[in-house]
N, C-alpha and C positions, 0 to 999 in steps of 0.2 A: 719762639721757633714755630715752624710753620708747619700746616697741620700735614702733610707727605713726614716731614721726618716724627710729628707727634705718633704717625702710626705704624713706623718701624718694626720689628719683630725684636722684643725686650731679650736680651743676655746674648746678643751678636758684639765678639770682639771686632777690633779695629780692621783684625787681619780678613775676617769673613766679610765684614761690610766690605772694603775693598775689592773682596773675593766677587760679590755681587754686582758691585759696581761695574769690573771690569768683563762679569757674563751677560751685559744686557747688550742686546745687538744694536750696531749703527745705526744715528737717527739718517734718516732720508736725506738730510743734508749733506752728509758725512758719504753715504753714497753717491750724489750729486758730485760733491766736489772731488772724489777717487778719478770719478769716471770724467769728469772734465777735464781734470789734470794728465788722464791718459789722452785724454781728446787733444790736448794741448802739444804733448810730445808728437804727438803721431803729426799734427800738423806743419811743426818745425821738419820732420827728415827730409830729407834731399831727395829730387825726383829719382836718382837713380836707386836708392835704398828702397823707395816706396816700388818701382817696377818689378824689380827681382823679388823683390818680397810679396806683390800682388801675383806674378805668372806664378812664384812657386804655388801660392792659395788654390790657383785655377788649375794648375796641374793635381794637386792634392786632394782635389774634388772630386778627380776623376774615381776616386776611391769608395765613393756613396753607389755609383751609377756601378763598378764593378761590382762592388759587394753584392746590392742587391739582385743583380743579372745573375750571381753563383746561387743566391739564394730562392731565387723564382727557377732557374733550370733545376735545380733539386728537390723541390718540392711538389706533393701532389695539385692540381688543377683547386681552385675554389678560394670564398673569401679569405678562408685561413691561409693562406700563403701568403696574403698582403699585412696581416696579423705578425707573421715570424718575418717577412724580407724587409717589412718596414724598418728592422732595427738595423739593415744595414745603412740603410739613410746617414746615418748618425758617423759614420765611420769618418767619411770627407770633414764633415766639420769636427770631429775631436782633433785629426790630424792638424787642420790650419790653426785651429782655437790655442792647443795645449803647445803648438809650437812658435807661436807668435808670427804667425804671417798674414797679411792683409787683405782681410773679407770685406767686401766692400758693404754688404747691410753690417756689418760691425760698423762701419765708419758711418753708417747715416744715422750712429746713434753720440757714440764716441767725439766724433769730430764737431757734431752740429752744438754741443754742451757749449762748449767755449766760443763760437759765434753768439749764441743767444745771450751766454754771460755779458760779451762787449759785441753789440752787433756793429761794428765798424767795416767799411767797403773792405780793407787789407782783412779785416776775418773772413768775408765773404769771400774775398778772392783766394786766399789760401782753405777755403775748405773745397770750392771752385776746383781747385789745382790738384788738392787730394783726391777727391769723386772720379775728377778726369783718369788722373793717371791708372787709381786701384784697378776702376771698372775696364779701363784698354787693357789694363797686366791679368785680371781677372780671365776676361773675355777669351783673350789669347790664349791663356794656358788651359781654357775649359776644353775649346778648338781643335786644341794641338792633341789634347788626350784622348780627345774623342777619335780623331783620324787614327791614331796610334792604337785605339783599340781593336778598331774595324779593320786595320789594314796589316796589321804584323797578327802572325799565326800561332796567336795566345790561347784564344778561347776554342773550346769546342763546339759546334754548330748549334745545340739545344741553347748553350748560355747565348751565342751569339743573338740569335732568335729573341732571348728574354731580355734582353737590350734595346732590341725593336721597340720589343712591346711595352717596357716602360717608356719610350719615348711617344709611342701612338697614344698613349694615357694622357699624357699628359696635352698633347694635339687636339684631343677630342675636346677638351675646355673651348670656348666661343670666347672673343676678344673682352668681352663684361668679365667671364667667371676668371680669367688669365688674372683680370685689374682687380678684382674683388676679393679672391684669392691671394694674390699678390699683398693687399693691404694686413690679411690677418697671418699672414709669412711676417711680414717684416716689424708687424705688434710681436711675434712671439721672438722673434730673433734679440729685439730690444726688450721685451723683459728679459730674455737670459741674461742680454751683457750688464742689465740691471741688479739682476738677485745675486752673480758670481762674485762681485768684492764681499760681498758678506759672508760668503759662504765658498772660501776659496778651498776648504778639504772639502768641499761636498761636486766641486767643480766639472768630473766625469761625468756623476750623475747629473746634474741640470742640465749641460750639453746632452745625454742620452735621452732624457724625460723628453725635452723640451723639439728637437729635433724629430723623435720617435713621432709625437704628436702632427707635427707636420708631415711626416710622410703619410702615416694614415689617414691623415686630412685630405689627402692629394692638395696640399697650400702649394701655391709656386712660390720659385725663388730665382732668382735671375741666375745666379751663378750654379748650381746643382743643374736647374734647369736645361743651361746652355748645355753641359753635358749629354744629357739624355737627348734633345732637340738636334743638336746639332751631330749625334751621330746618327740620326736619320737621313739628314742631310747628306753625310758623308756618303751613306750606303743608298742612295737616290732616292728614297723614300717620299723625302719632304724635298722645297726649295727654298733658297736664301730669303727670297721676300719674304715668303709663311713665317720664317722663322724670327725676322729682322721685326713683321709689321706685326703680326699677329702672335708670337711669345713674348717676343722680347720688348718691346718697346711699353706694352701693357703692364707687364711683370716687374718690369723696371720700377714703373712709376707707380703702382700697388705696394712696392717695397719700399720706396722714399716715403710714401703719404702713411703707411704705417709703422715706418720705424722713426721716422725723422717728426712730421708733423702732426704726427697724432700721442705718439707715448711720450718722444722729447717734449715736445710743448707742454704736456699736462704737467709729467715729471718737474719741467725746468719752472713752470707755473705754481707747484706744489710748494717747492723749496724757497723762491724767491718773496709766495705770500707767506710764510712763516715767518713768526717773529723772533729776532734772534740776529746771531750774528752774521754778517753776507759771509757768501757761498766762497769766497776768495780766502777769508782767512781759517776756512774750516778744519782742513788737510793737517795743516800745523797745533792748530787748538784745538779740537777734538781729537784727531783719532791718534792711538797711540802708537807709540815709537816704532813697534816691530811692525806693523798694517801699514805705517809711513812708507817703511824700507821696501816693501814688498813693491812699491808702485812705485819707485825710482827709475829712469828713462832706463829704456833699454840698453 
């Protein structure tokens, strides 16, 4: 008998021991396999399906700017306003993730793991294909929704001013700040993606917590920020050159580094260095059937 078995609490029935076993959180390797499996399914999706899902995600991200602007327009000025209005930042993420739409920063983790597991030229090509289509679709959606929010008579003047102020706050960052804050933002989104499979019942609270902290810390995100900054451009308050060179490029680079090259690499290395079964077998061998069924292809 092993030391672990000799230290069991005496008097437990077989059913109680099974309940203890089922109550254990999944191992890191199991979470890795769940996310890798999801990423592999995303890599297999058609270009048309990816495009429409990514466009829908970009449009949905307009909810974040909309909610924050509505909060700011109705709150007294001061630091306390950001504490409350930052809750609105989560609205777009909740819509995108719960609706299973394609968000670029999620794919910097899920789609990277299959490539790390099998780093072939074909897999790298699939990853670049996915990233390109999703990023283009996201940005098309954000630019469109920002134009609609500005041009159509939807909001009152006070809310319109609040939208402008949100975008101006983003553009107060210089290029190095855009990049550095983008790294933190990418890492936070990757952390959220890693947490959700083990806490499906608390998914909403995980999304709220992570994205609320992103807003409170003024961290830059390529998709939400594109709504905020493009609103300024459509309003004539900024130029497209500043949008692409001073916001989009450094923020995108930071998000990719934070989400892929830091978090995904470390998490992947942790699993690959752990002794035991290879990741490719974990989903079938270690994950309960009920959990496996939740992660079947969409």
